[in-house]
N, C-alpha and C positions, 0 to 999 in steps of 0.2 A: 732077249734076256730081261727078266724083271729087275727094276731098279728102285732104290729108295731115295726120297728127296728130303733133305734136312734144311729147315728154315729158321731164321731168327724172327722176333716179333715184327720188325719192319717188313721183311720180305714176305712174311705170311700175309700181312695186310695188302702189300703190293700185288702179290699173285692173285689173291681173292678179288682184287678190284678189276682184274682183266682176264681171268680165266676160271673155268669150273673144274671140278674134280674129273669130269668125263674127258676134258681136254688133256689132263695129265695122264689118265688111264690110256688114252690112245697113243701116248708116247712111252708106254710100258712102265709108267711109274705107278707102283701098286701101294706104296706106303709113304705117308707124309709125316715127318716127325719134327719135334721141337728141339733145336740145337742145345737148349739149356736144361732139358729134362734128362733124367738118367734113362738109358735105353739098353735093351739086351743086344749082345753082339749077333750079327747075322753074317757069318764069314763068307758065305757063298754069294753075297749080293754086292753089287757096286753101289756106291753112294754118291749122290750129287748134292753138293753144298751150295746153296744160294744165300749169301750173307753179306752184311755190311762190313767194310774193312775197319773194324775197331779191335782194340786189344782184347776186349771181353770175348768177342766172337772167335778170334784167332786162338785164344787160350782154350776155349771150349772145344775147338776143332782138334787142337793138339792132344787133348785128353782122350779123344776118340781113337788115337793111334799110338799113344804112349801110356803106360809101358807096353800094352798089347793092343794090336789093331782090332777094331770091332767089325770092319768091313773089308771086302776083297781089295777095293781100291777107291781112291777119292777123286772126284771131278769137281774142282772148286771154281765157283763163279762169284766174283765180288760185284756189288751194285755199282761201285765206281773205283777210282784210283786207290790202290793199296799202298800205303807208305812203305818205303824201302825197309825200315827196321822191322816192321811186322812181316813183310814178305820173307826177309832173310831168317827171321826167327822160325817161321813155319817150315821153310826149306831145310834148315839145319835139323829141326826136331823130327820131321817125318817126311822128308823129301821123297824117299823111295816109294811111299804109298800114293803120292800125288801124280795122277796121269795127266791132268789138265789144270791149268790155273789161268783164268781169264778175268778181265775187268769188262763188264758189259754196259757201263754208262747208263744206269737208270736208277737214280737215287731220289726220284720225286714220286709222288703218289698220284696216279691218274684218277681223279675224283669223278669227273663227268666227261662227256665228249669234249667240252671246251674249258674245263676247269682242272687245275692241278694244285696240290699242296705239297709242302715239305714235311708234313706230318710232325710239326714241332710247335705245339701251343706254348711250350716253355720259352720260346724265342722272345715272346712279348716281354716277359720279365727281364730276360738277359739284355735286351736292347734298351728298354726304357727305364728300368729301375736305377735310381741314383746309387743304390748299393750293389749294383751288379759287378761281378768280377770277370765276366766272360763275354762282354759285348763284342769285342773284336773277333774272338774265336767263333761266336755265333754267326756274325756276318760272313766270315770266311766259309763256314759250313753251308750257309744259304747260297753263297756264290757258287760253290762247287755243285750244289744240287741244280742250280739254274743252268750251269754249263751242261750237265747231263740231259736236261730237258732239251736244250738247243741241239745237242748231238743226236738225241733220239728223233727229233723232228727234222734232222739234217739241215739245220739253219745256222748261219753265222751272222747274227743280226747286228745292225747298227744300234748303238745304245744311247738313250737319252734319259735324263733324270729331272725330277721337279726340283727347281732351286728353291731354297727355303732359308730365310734370314736367321731362323732360330735353330734349325736342325741340320745335321750333316749326314745323317744315315743314308739317304738316297744317293748322295754323291759318293760316299765311301763304298757302298755296295756296287755302284756302277763301275768304279775303278777296279774293284776286285774281280767282278765278272769279266770285264774287258781283258784284264791280265790273264785270268785263267782260260778264257776262250782262246786267246792267242796261243797260249801254251798247248792247249788241247789240239788245236788245228795244225800246230807245227808238228806235234807228235804224229799226227795223221799225215800220210805222205802227199795227199792230194795237193796241198799247198796253195790252191787257188781260192781266193776269197770272193765268193759271189754273194754280195749282200742283197738279199731280197726281203728280209724281214726287219722289223724294228722291235726292240725291247725297250719298254718304258718302265722306269723304276720310280715309285712314289711312296711317300711315308704316310702312315695311317692318319696323322693329324691334318692332312690335306683336306679331308672331308669328315669331320667328326659327327655330322648330322645324320648321314645315311645309316650308320650301324646302330643308332639308338631309337630311330623312329619305329612306330608300329606300322609294319608293312601289310598291305592287304592282298598281295599276290600269294597264291596258294602255298608254295614251298616256304617262302620267307615267313609267312604268317604262322604256318604249322610249327616250324622249328622254334619260333619265338614263344608261342603260347602253350604248346603241348610238349610234354616230356618225351622227346624222341632221342633215344640213345643208340649210338652206332647205327644210325639210319634205320632203326627198328621202331615201328609204331605198334604199341600194345593197346588193345581195346577189348571191351566186353561186347560180344555180339548179342543180337536180339534174343537168342536162345540161352543167354546167360553164361555162355562159355567164354573163357579168356582166350583171345587169339592174338597173333602178331603178324605184321606184314613188313617186308623189307622194301624200303623206298630207294630204289636205285635204277641204274641205267638198263637193267634187264627187264624192268617192268615198263612196257611200252605205254601203258595208260598213264602212268606217273610222268613219264617223259613228255607225253602230250599235254598233260594238265598243269605241270608244276609252275609254269610262268604265267598262267592265266590269273586274272583278277578273281577273287573269291566269288564275286557276284556271277561271273561267267561259269565258274565251276558248278555253282549251285544250280544255275539255269540249265546246264547241259545234262544234268542228272537223267532227265527223262529219255533223252535220245540214246545215251550210251549205256545207261544202267538197266537195260531191258533184260540182259542176261547176267544174273547175279553170280559171277565167278568170285573167287576169293579176292582177286585184285580189285574188282569193281566194288565189292562190299567194303573193303578196307578204305577205299577212296571216299565212299559215301560217308562212313563213320568219321573219317578224318575231317571232311568238309563240314559235317554237322558239329563236330567238336569245335572247330574254328568259329563257326557261326554263333555258337552258344556264348563264347567269350566276347564276340563282337557285340552281341545284343546286350550282354551284361554291363560291360564298361568300355570296351575298346572303341566303339563308335564315337562316344563323347570325347574320349582322349584324342582320337585322330583329328577331330575338328580343330582342337587347340594346337596340337602338334603341327598340323599342316600350315596353319596361319603363322605360327612362330618360325617354322623352317623356311617357308616361301617368303615371308615378310609382307604378305597380302592375304586378304580373305577371298572367299569363293568368287566374289564379284570383281576381284582385281583391285579393291581399295587397299591402300597401304595401311599396315598395322602401325598406328601412331604411338600407341601406348601398350607395349608387349605385356606389361604387368597386368593389365586388365584381361588379357587373354589367359595368362597363367593362373590368376587367382582362383577361378572356379575349380581348377584341378587340385590346388592346394587345400581348398575348403571341403572337398568331397572325400569320402572314405576309400580312396584308391590305395593300392599296395605301395609299400615304401619304394620299390624299384620304379614303379610307374611315375610316382611323384618326382623321383630323382631325374628320370628321363625328361620330364617336362621342364624342370628347373634348368637342366643343362641346355635344352633347346632355347630357353629364354636367354641364358648367358651367351650362347653362341650367336644368337640373333643380334646382340648388342656388341659383339666382339669383346666381351669382358665386362665386369661390373666392379663396383667399389667394394672394399673389404667390409665396410659397414653393411652394405646391402647383402653381400654374400652371407654374412653371419646371421642376418635376419632370415634368409632363405633356409639356411641349414637348421635353424630353430623350428621354422615352419614345418619342415619335413621330418623333424624329430630325429636328426642324425648327428646331434652334437657329439656323440661318442665316436662317430665314424665319418668325419667331414671329408676323408680321403676320396670318397666316391666322386666328389666334385673337384676338390683341390688338386688331385694328382693328374688331372688332364694337362696341367702345365708341363709334365714330363714328356708329353707327346707334342709339345710346341703349340698347344692350343691356348689362346689367351683366356684366363679365368678372371684374374684381377687386372684391371687396366693399369699399366705402368708405362711411363713415357718411353722407356728404352725398348719396349717390346714391339717388334716390327710385325704389323699385321694388316693385310687388306684382303677383302673378300674377292674371290675370282668373279669376273664378269660372266654372267650366265647366258646361255642361248635362249632366245625367245621361243617359247613352246606353247603359247596359249592356244594355238590351233589344234595341238595334239591332245589336249586334255579331254579325258572321257569320264573320269570319276572325280568328284569334288574332294573325296577324302584321300586321293592318291595324286595330288598335284606335284609333290616334290619329286624331282628326278635326280638320281645320284650324280654328283659332279663328274665322276669318272666317265659317264656316258658322253658328256660334252667333249671330254678329252679324246675318247675313242673316235668320235665323229670328226673332230678337228684334225687328228692325225691322218685319217683316211683321206680327208679333203685337203691335206697339205697346208693346214691353217694354224698349226701349233706354233706359238710364239717362241723364237729361239732364245730370247733373253730369259724367259721363265722356264724353258725346257732345254738347257744346254746339251750339246752333243758330246758324249764321252768318246764316241768313235764314229766313223763315217756311217751315214744312213743312206738308204737307197734314194737316188735323186728323184725318181718318180716311182709310183707303185705300178710295177709291170707284172705281166702274167707269170705265174709259176704254180703248177698244180699243188693244191693244199690237201693234206689229209689230217685226220683228227689226232688228238693227243692220246686217244685210246686205240689200241690195236684193233679190237673187235669193233668194226665200224659199220653202222647200218645205214644204207643209202636211204632208208625210208624216213629217218628222222632229219636228215640233212642231205642236201644234194652233194655227194662227194665228188662230183665231176667239176666242182667249182674251180675256175682258174683264178689266180690272183695271188696276193702276197699275204703274209701273216703279220699280225700285230700281237706281240706277247706283252701282257701288262703284269708287273709284279708289285704287289702292295706289301710294304714292310709292316708287320704288326696286325695281320688278319684281314680277311675280306668278308663282307656280308652277303647273304643270299641275293639281295637285290642287285648288288654289283655283279654277281655271277650272271644274273639274268640279262644285264645290259650287254654282256659279251655276245649272247645269242641274238638279242634284238638288233644290235648294230650289224652283226654278220648277215642276218637275214635282209636287213634294209639296204645294206651297201653292196652286197653281192660280189664285190671285187676283192674282198679281204676277209680272211678268217681271223676273228679276235679270240685269243686264248688268255684267260686270266688266272692268276695264281697268287699264293701267299704262303706264309709259314703255316697258317691254319684257317679254318672257317669260324666266323664269329656269330654268336647270337647276342642280342642286347644284354641278357643276363650274364653270360660268360664275360663279355667285355667289361661290364661294370665291376664285376667281382675281381677281374684281373687288374683293373685300374686301381681299385681300392688296395689291393695287395702290393702295389709297387713300392710303397714306403716301408714295408716290413723287411727285416733282415732275412738272409737266406734261410736261417733255421726257423724263424717264426712262421714262415709261410707254410710250414708243414703241419701246423696245428690245424686240424680239420675243423672247418666251420660248417656245421650242418644247418642248412637253412631250407625251410620248405619253400617250394616254388609257389609264389602267390598267384 
């Protein structure tokens, strides 16, 4: 019998991230509808509802059966735990129409083979804004989503968090996840706790450098410099026609190229671009687009940024006067965002500056009317103005000079050090306290990907070993996502999965930081800014 599938916006995104229409058709689903749009009744058809357990969804569902039913019967699947009040409301209103009501524990978004998000960019404001009213509620929601991730992966991980003298978020979230995991696995009868995985929770302020640098690996660079919306790249082909390409896991060429340095992508053109399919053409245009930006201004910016971030120049000489590195950026006609990024790297390199110096910098960049771009980083626990009470010290970094291949890509995201330290059992327990027991040693346990549709060609899925799940509160950058794959490949004994509330680009992050000090209503005034 043919069936109809009814989805809300979240489950629509969720399904399209892991299956195609043809997969649904093979399950006899012939129509896919939006829960919130008005629909014609089809009384002879059974309807499957896949939805989030919110009052809004439950109310829309009840409308489909009261006063008159639209469908023959309802099969209801919630993404995760449905609160009792909603469940009872639904049962009383239209219980006789419901054949099945299940919670299937998947309220996260599988983004890539080793990356997930909670599909909640608004969490940034809720967690960091001093005017936020819903911080605790947001952390509760994220904790629930993390539990469904662990359940889907069939893991009961030991939890650790990054201790921070100025911020409590990681500790709070670790406690919430720990509590909810215990509840979840108690509900589940198996009752035995086999701890094979570790879950690490860290706050965005732990590494403010990585998400604002100009990255030169393909995916990170493209999303930073080119307007790619909903993973769709729009371009004008040689024949003058407007075209678009979807950059996702189904495109094998994209998966193969996305973590390569732009220099390598440009060099491999000749080998793989002999057969100009759509996929190949779009990658060629995208690489050319990136290289245009690089030649225009990014190359010069990268040199200054790398020196400031690493604290040393290409030859390994310590940067003694960071202001000398910064000045050329300020004196050249770069865009406002680019100058702000350089100023921030300068301030981060010093662990904060004086109020007087900060005001001069703000004048230099001509953002007197919007100093929040810089000042609001304090809400993330990042030192901007030096104060005696502010606790801050830079993490010790791994020695990697042997690994360097590109002088403009010397900075390595801090999270990569952490991933390697965990796998090698070297993570300092004072800095990363245990919220719950962690595996004594990393032992073998077959690992599969966070995406159901798993291709052995991109990754060896016969890997034995344990899992490391890292959750960054407040957004992850594309270069941090890349580290999860790099460490998994290099270490072989452990699969690293990384996730966050959402994925960041430098522009998104700066605009979100700036908006933190606005009241809840003000943030809805749309600021239309062209992307420089």
